[in-house]
C-alpha positions, 0 to 999 in steps of 0.5 A: 500500500502507498500513502501520499501526503502533501503539506502546505506549511512546515507547521502542518508537517510538524503537527502531522509528525507529532501525531505519528509519534504520539506527541501533542505540542511537545508532550508525550501522550499514551498511544492507542492500541495498534490494530493490525491493518487489514486489506479493507482498512484505509488509513486516514490522514489530513489532506488539504487540497491545493488550489494551484497546479502541483509545483512541489514534488509529491512524496510517497511513503510506503507503510508497514505494519506498526509494531507495538514498541515505543517510538522515540520522539522526533525533534519538533524543530531542526537543530541549529548549525554548530556555532563557535562558542561565544566568549564567556561574559565577564563583569568588571568591578568598578573601583573607587579611590576609597577602595584602592586606599583601603587595599593599600593600607595593609601594604603601608603597614607592612613597610611598602610605602616607597613601593606604593609611591612608585606604583602611584607615580607609574600611573602618572599621579602623585596620590591615589585620588589623582588617578583617573577612573579608567586607571582604577582597574589596572591599579587594583591589579598592580596592588594585588601583585604587591599582595593587597587583598582587593 
């Protein structure tokens, strides 16, 4: 026996495929017991008449007796093309001059005043409040390199 089915849209084809696999809108349903096909039994399928001349190829699908085993669900949408992994989003902390000064205090207490003054001068400033906001992150990294907890 040969069954010919044509579809007018992708959604119509997906609905038909779901009904064949026992799915209704993404959720599995209990399939009705399968009866052995007989010579007089004619399977029914929703067929929509086409008003224009048939321009699309018609697909023939041979049918076979259905087995009472479970049929795995077919994906409802085609899988997207494999893309390169996107960069992991990171957030940058915006430091304040007060946070930088607090982080520098333990270093000063440890006797690293001259190193801190040299670091501030490397950034073109004479004190932490004179640093430009775009320098705060790099300065915080340099403080960590000296052993500060920030």
